[in-house]
C-alpha positions in Angstrom: -230.2 -0.4 155.8 -233.4 -0.7 154.6 -236.4 -0.9 156.7 -239.5 -2.9 156.1 -243.0 -2.0 156.8 -245.2 -4.4 158.3 -248.4 -5.4 156.4 -251.4 -7.2 157.8 -250.0 -10.3 159.9 -246.5 -9.9 158.9 -243.6 -9.3 161.3 -241.3 -6.2 160.8 -237.5 -7.2 160.7 -235.8 -6.2 163.7 -238.6 -6.3 166.0 -238.7 -9.2 168.7 -241.1 -12.1 168.1 -244.3 -12.1 169.9 -244.1 -14.0 173.3 -245.5 -17.5 173.6 -249.0 -17.6 175.1 -248.7 -18.7 178.8 -251.3 -21.5 178.4 -249.4 -23.0 175.7 -246.2 -22.9 177.9 -248.1 -24.2 181.0 -249.3 -27.1 178.7 -245.9 -28.2 177.7 -244.6 -27.9 181.4 -247.7 -30.3 182.5 -246.2 -33.0 180.0 -242.9 -32.4 181.7 -243.8 -32.9 185.1 -245.1 -36.4 184.5 -241.6 -37.3 182.9 -239.7 -35.8 185.8 -241.8 -37.3 188.4 -240.9 -40.8 186.8 -237.3 -40.0 186.7 -237.4 -38.9 190.3 -239.2 -42.2 191.5 -236.7 -44.4 189.5 -233.6 -42.5 190.6 -234.8 -42.7 194.2 -235.3 -46.5 193.8 -232.0 -47.0 192.3 -230.2 -45.0 195.1 -232.3 -46.3 197.9 -231.8 -50.0 196.9 -228.1 -49.7 196.0 -226.2 -52.9 197.0 -222.8 -52.7 195.2 -221.6 -49.3 195.9 -222.5 -49.1 199.7 -220.8 -52.6 199.9 -217.5 -51.4 198.3 -217.3 -48.2 200.1 -218.6 -48.9 203.5 -217.4 -52.5 203.8 -215.1 -51.6 206.7 -217.2 -49.1 208.2 -219.9 -51.5 210.1 -221.7 -48.3 211.7 -222.3 -46.7 208.3 -224.2 -49.8 206.6 -227.3 -49.1 204.6 -230.4 -51.0 205.1 -229.9 -53.7 202.1 -226.3 -54.3 203.5 -227.4 -54.9 206.9 -230.2 -57.3 205.8 -227.5 -59.4 203.8 -225.2 -59.2 206.6 -227.8 -60.3 209.2 -228.8 -63.5 206.9 -225.1 -64.3 207.0 -224.3 -63.9 210.3 -227.1 -65.2 212.2 -229.7 -68.0 211.5 -231.9 -66.7 208.7 -235.3 -66.0 210.4 -237.5 -65.2 207.4 -239.9 -63.3 209.1 -237.5 -60.7 210.3 -235.9 -60.5 206.8 -239.3 -59.7 205.4 -239.9 -57.2 207.9 -236.8 -55.5 207.0 -237.4 -55.7 203.4 -240.8 -54.1 204.0 -239.4 -51.2 206.2 -237.0 -50.6 203.1 -239.8 -50.4 200.7 -241.7 -47.9 202.7 -240.0 -44.8 201.6 -240.2 -45.8 197.8 -244.0 -46.3 198.5 -244.4 -43.0 199.9 -242.5 -41.2 196.9 -244.8 -43.2 194.6 -248.1 -42.1 196.5 -246.7 -38.5 196.5 -246.0 -38.5 192.9 -248.8 -40.7 191.8 -251.2 -38.1 190.8 -248.5 -36.7 188.1 -248.1 -40.3 186.7 -251.9 -40.6 186.2 -252.1 -37.0 184.7 -249.4 -37.7 182.2 -251.0 -40.9 181.1 -254.2 -39.4 180.4 -253.1 -36.1 178.8 -251.1 -38.2 176.6 -253.8 -40.4 175.5 -256.4 -37.7 174.6 -256.6 -36.7 170.9 -256.4 -33.2 169.8 
């Protein structure tokens, strides 16, 4: 087996490659965090506001209904009082708004980092 010698700036065969600088890895992670924050928010919204799957699986179990199912059942069962329906819809939105506020700085950071040149 022939060994090679290192010249100025060349890598020697068989030696490990130098590690990636820490700042470069952190910069790539910062771009991924904004994407992960978006995925977390959209997934949470999809699960929290789910209507069809809880309706199918929890139709017979009245005590385990989600808030969206309970609002629809309320409007079918009683006289529709829109102020109570609106209050229930706002209560259903509170967790989504809290998640958005918690992840908002990551959204803004992702937008500004992607918009800068260089």
